[in-house]
N, C-alpha and C positions, 0 to 999 in steps of 0.2 A: 544077121544078114544086113540089116539096115545100118549097123555100125560100120561094116566094111564098105558099104556103098557111100556112107558119109565121109569116111576117110578118103576114099578114091575121089569123090567129088571135090573135097577140100583141096586135094593135091592138084587136080585139074584146074580148078578156078585160080589157085595161087600161081600155078605155072603159066597160065594164060596171061594173068596180069603182069607177072614179072617179064614175060616175053615182050609185052607192049612197051615197057619202060627201059629194059636193058638189052641193047643190041648185042649180038654175039661178039665176044672178045677175040681179037686176033692174037696169035701166038707172039710173044715177045720175051726178051730176056727177063729173068726174075730180078725184081728190084733188090732183093736180098743178096743175090749173087753179085750184082753190080756194086752194091754197098760193101760187101766183104772184100772185093778186089780193091776198091778205092781206100778202104780202111787200112789195108796192108801197105798200099802206096804211101798213105799219110804217115804211117808209123815209120816207114823207111826214111821219109823226108825229115821227120823229127830227129832221127839219128844223124842224118846228114847235116842238118842245121845245128846239131848239138844243143838242143834246147826246145822248149815249147814254142809252137808257132800259133799265135793267137788267132790269126785269120782261119787256120785250119780248125782250131778248136771251136770257134764260133760257127763255122759252117757245119761242122759235125753235130753240134748241138741242135742246129736248125733241122738237120736231116732226121735226127732222133725224135724231135718233137713232132715233125710231120708224120713220121712212121707210126708213132703212138696214136696219133689221131686217126690214121687209116685203120689201124687194128681195132680201135674202140668203135668206130662207125661200122666196121664189118661185123663186130659182135652185136651191136645194137640192131643192125639189119637182120641178122640171123634170128635174134630173139623176136623181133617184130613179125617176121615171116612165120615163125613157129606159132605165135599167138594168133595170127590171122588164120592159119590152118585149123587150129583148135576152134576158133570162132565159127568158121564155116561148118566144121563137123558137128558141133553142138547145136547150131542153128538148124541144120538139116535134120538131125535126129529128133529135135523137138517139133519139127513141122513148121517152124517159123519162116523158113525160106520159101515155103509154098504159098506165096502171097495170093495167087488167083483164087485159092479156096475162100478167101474173105469175100470176094465179089459174089460168089454163089451161096454164101451162108445165109440161112433163113431163120436163125435163132432170134432171141430177144435183143433189143437195141443195146442194152448194157454190155452184153457179151460181144456184139459186133464192135462197139466202141473200144472195148478192152483189147480185142484182137488187133484192131487198127492201130491203137497206141503202141502195142508191142511191136508190130511190124515196122511202124515209123521209127521207133527207138532203135531197133536192130539195123534198119537201113542207115540211120545216121551213124550208128556205131561202126558199121561196115565201111562207110565212106571215110570216117575219121581214121580208121586203121589203114585203109588203102592209101589215103593221102599221106599218112605217116611213113609208110613204106616208100612211097614215091619220093618224099622229101629226103629220106635217108639215102636212097639210091643216088639222088642228085648230089647230096653232100659228100657221099663216098667217092663219086667221080671227081668232084672238085678237089677233095683231099688227096686223092691219088695223083692228080695232075700236079698239085702243089709239091707233093713228096718227090715226084719225078723231077720237078724243077730244082728242088734242093739238091738232089743227087747230081744233076747236071752242073749246078753251081759248085759243088764240091770237086767235081772233075776239072772244071775250069780253074779253080784255085790251085789244085795240085799241079796242073800244067803250067800255071804262072810261076809257081814256086820252083818247079823243075827247071824252068828257063833261067832262074836266078842262081842256080846251084854253083856255077863257076865263080860268080862274084862272091858268094858266101864262102866258098872254099878258100878264096884268097884272104878273106877276113880271118877265117879260122887259122890259116897258115901264119898270118901276121901275129895273132895273139896267142897261138898255141893252146895247150890244155892245162888247166891248173886244178889241183886237188885241194880240198879244204885243209886249213891248218888244224892240227890235232887239238890245239888249245881252244881256239875261238870257234872252230867249226866253219869258218869263212875262208874263201880264197883270198890270196893276197891282193888280187885285182879288185875285189869287192871292197876290201878294207881301205885300199888306196882311194877308190872312187868315193866311198862314203865319207872319208876324211876331207877330201877336196870339196865335196858338196856342203858339208857342215861348216867349212871355213868361209864359204861364200853365201850361205843361206842360213839364217838363224832357225833353230828347230825347237821352239818352246814346248812342243807337244811330244817330242821324242822320236826315236827311230827304232824300228824293229826289223831284225834281219833273220837270224837262224830260227828255223821252225822244225825241230826234229820230227821225223815221220811224215812231213809234207812231201807229196809225190812230185811237186814242181821245183822251181828254182830255190825257194826258201829252204827246202830240205837238203839241197845240194850245196848250200852256203854261197849261192850266187845271186841273191836278191835281197833288197832292203825296201821297207816301207817307210817313207818319210811323211810323218803324220802332220796334217794341217788342222786337226781338231782332235778332241777326245770324246769317248763315250758314244761313238756312232752318230755324232751330230754333224750337221752340215757346217763347213767352215764359214767364218765371217768374210766380209769383202776383202779385208787386208790379207787374211790367210789364203783365200782362193787366189788372189793376185800373186802371192808368193809361190803357190803351187804351179800356177801358169808359167811363172818365170823359171822355176826349177825345171819343168818339163821342156821348155824351149831351150834352156841351157844344155840339157841332156841330148836333145836332138842335134844341136849345133856342134857339140863336142864328142858325140857318141862314137864316131868312127875313129877318132884319135885315141880315145880312152879305153875303148873295148866294151861299150854299153851295147847290149843286145836288143832290148825293147823296153818301152815305158808304157805304163797304164795309168790313166788319170781321168777322172770324171766320165766314167763309162765309155772311154775311148782307149785305143791302143795305137802305138806307133812302133812299128818294127824297123829298126835301123838296118837290119840285114837286107831287107827288100826295098826300103825307101819308098813304100807305097803311100806314105802320108797317114794322117789320122783316120782311123776307121772305128765305127761305133760297135759296141758290144751289146749282146742281149741283156735284158734286165735280169739280174741275179738276185733281186729281192731285198735290197737294203742299201743304206748309205755306204757302209764299209765294203760290202760285197761288190758294189758297183764302183768302188774306188773314188768316191766323192770326198772322202776325208783323208786320203793319203795318196802320195805319188809312189807307184811301184816302179822300181828300177832293177832290171835283170842284166847281168854282165856275162861275157863269154867265159 
């Protein structure tokens, strides 16, 4: 009987606390349904642009990261609430929550002090647990707001790219569509642009192009990495300057030669949209962040 009362009391106490810190949520479209719809639009745009769109990829990564944080905080909150309920139940069953009993207790001083210490400890433990739940609720709200903002940013980026589709279609019409050469695995356009670059810029650290199995442009024979150092090291001043010059040359000549986009020093420049340099998220290393090579993708 006491066990059932303990569980009921725990549920009531926890629900009262939660009601104080969490206002009723208004009905709104599911974030996942919004994201699913935008993901399809993004995939359609990738096809229309005939290649990766780094701005979409970056925004998508940000949405995923924010979504994972919302899920983790939700799981943490559920776990904290469950432990709080168990704490209330066990405290009630042991009689520890019945603090007024201590005031009327007439036993020996040691027993009174022991009971007082126990009640003080449990009170502090209760406050810590409740404060933890309140903090998680606050974090969850902030994380959800951030996730909603990232989804809104993705929608804006899709709208911006949709507005550029006609211009991109003209570029695609101008350059047509090329399939990779059976021997080299590269398109003739990439081979031509690679040769022109190597005639104008010395490449002491080599050039890497075809990457079989790569889902991006390297796997399609439409991208090369022009190395500015080796072994995942940051390039020296002279090599960085050469990379800067190469990237600028690609920007200036991209629309004439058929360059699609450039990645260099954790930034990307999409010649299709002409939006200028934009930062990429940190991908964890010198090579992954394109500090040691200039990536060039072509139509």
